[in-house]
N, C-alpha and C positions, 0 to 999 in steps of 0.2 A: 058566217058564210061569205060575207062581203070581203073579208080579208084574205080569202083563199086565192092562190095564184091561178090565173085563168089561162088555159091553154087552148088555142084554136087548132084543131086537128083537121088537116085537109088532105083527103085521099079519096080516089074514086072507088076504092074497094071498101065496102061497108064493113066487111069482116075485120079488116085491118084497123079501121078507125075505132070500131067497138073494142077490139083487143087493146089498142093503145090506151083508150079511155079507161078501160077496166084497171089496167096497171096504174095509171096516173091517179085515178080516183082513190085507189088503195093507199097511195102516197099522200093523199090530202089535197090534190089539185082539183080544180073545177075545170071541166072540159066542155067544148062545143064542137060537134062533128059536122063537117060539110064535105060535099063530094064533087065540086067543080070549081074551076078557077074564078068564074064570075061570082058565084055564091060566096066564095072565100072573101072577096073584096067587100061584098055587101055585109057579111057577118062581122068583118073586121071593124067596120065603123060602129056597128051597134053593140058588139060584144066587148070591144076594147080589151083584147087579150094582153097578158103579160109576156107571152111568147107564142110563136107560130111554128107548128110542125107542118111542113109544106112538101107534098109529093111533087115530083118532077113532071110526071106524065098525067095530065089532067084534061078532061073534056072542056071545050069552049075556050080555055085560056091555059097555057102550060105554066108550070111552076116558075120558070124564069120570068115570064111576063107579070105574074102575080107579085113576085118579089120586087120587080122593078116598080110596079105601081105602089106597093106599100112603102117603099123607100122614098117616094115622092112626098109622103105625108107623115112618116113616122120612122123612128130609129129602134122600134121594138125588135127584140131578137128574133131571128128566123133560123130554123134548122131545116135544111133540105133533106127529103127522104127520097131514095132512089133504089130501084130493084137491082139486084146483082145481074150483070150482063147488059143493063141499059147503058146507052152512051150518055155519060155524064161528064161534062167539062167542069171540073172542080174550080179551075181558075175563073171561068165565066160566072159560075154561081157565086163565088166569093167576091168577084168584082161588082156584081149587081147588088151586093150588100148582105148576102147570107152570112151568118155567123159560124155555121158549122154544117156538116152533112153526115148522114148516117145511111149505110147501105143495108137494104133489106135482103134476106131476113136478118133481124138484129136481136140481140139479147135484151130483153126489157130492162134489165139492170144497167146495161150500158147506155141505153137511151135515157134513162132517168139520170144517170151520172152526167151525161152530156148536157141535159137540160139544166141541171143544177150548176154545172161549171159555167155555162153561158150566162145564166141569171146572176151568178156571183160577179162575173166580170161586168155585166151591165149595171148592177147595183153599185159596184166599186167606182165605175165611171161617174155615175150620178152623184155619189157621195164624196167624190174627190175634193179635198180642201186645198190642193196645191195651186200652182199658177193657173189662172183662168184665161189669160191673154198673153200671147207672145208677139212682140213687134220687132221687125227688121225693116230696113229700107224697102219700101214698096211692097211689104208683106205684113199683114196682120192676121193672126190665127186666134180666134176667140172660141175657147172650149165650151163656154156656157151656151152660146148661141149656135155653135157649130158653123160659124160663118168665116170664110177666108176671103180677105180683101187683097187683091193682087193688082198693083198699079192702078188703084182706085176702082177696080171692077170686082164684083163678087163672083167667086168661082163656085161652080156646082161640083162638089166632090161627094162620091159615095162614102158611107161611113168608114170603111176600112182605109180608103185613101186619106181621108181626113185624119184618122187616128195615127196612121203611119207618118204623115207630115208633121203632126203635132208632136209625136213622140221624138222624132229625130230633131226637130227644132228646139225641143225642150232640153235636149242633151247635146249642145253644139260641140263639135270636134271629137265626140266619142264614137268610136268605130263599133258597129254591131254586125255580127254575122247574120246570114239569112235565117239560120235556125233560131238565133236569139230574137230576131224581129218577129218571126212566126209565133214564138212563145209569148213575147210581150204584147203583140197586137191581138192575137187570137186567144191568149191566156190559157193555153194548155199545150201539151206535147202533140203538135199537129202531125198526124201520120200521112203526110202528103208530099207533094212536089215543091221544092223550095223555089221553083220558077214563079210561084205565086207572088213572092216578094218582088222579083224582077219585073213582072208585068205591072204591078202597082207603081213601082218606081218609074217605069217607062211612061205610064199614063200621067203621073204627076209632072214629069219633065215636059211632056207634050202640052200640058195645060199652063205651064209657066215658062214660055220660050224666050223671054227677054234676058239680056245679059245683065245680071245683077252681081253685086259684090258677094252675096251669099249664094250657095248652091248645094245641091245634094250630090255628093261625090261618090264614085265607085272606087273602093279600095280593092284592087285586083287580087283575087285569091283569098279575100277575107269577107268583104261585105260592103256596107255603106256607112256614110257619115254625113252630117249636116255641117258644112263649112260656113260659119256665120259672116265672114268678112268683117266689116265694121258694124258693131251693134249700135242701134239708135239709142 
């Protein structure tokens, strides 16, 4: 029982949480149901889930805020849940650290497939045996600690910004399209707006404003690449 994957299901509709738990339990997952944002944060600490299914519209604290608070202490995967017709800024959710989103009503098989895909990606990252630290002048990216040192200062990067920077820096001078970056960073065929990549690149550039030999370059009409300049 202790080896079962634990899923924290957060939704203010008890019928939905029970339905999700029913399907997940049949697949061998252990679940915990909560119905508010504040309760989700409390249960997160005690339950230590392997993944969080997080509704957007919650009492006391909405899904965005819950996601933001979880990301301050953990990189555990988060899948946002949103009802069809609700205003949902996919870019904002992904910027805050969500790994995926699912629109309700959803096919239970699709939800389970999304959960498995996100968990595979998370496990792959944890088990990666490749390079753990990349060093350029005034820039150190440590994959193990998820720490980025820029001109001697530690940058606070959400998980997706970190992974995007690490991936580009790991493949200097290689040009990637926006679609390729979505596939590499989100690890599935993302059915969304490629402006997600543009927003993440813009945020990274804003956080690294100094003139360095290396840079993240826009290749017009194609995508982006990391220009290393002179490697240390």
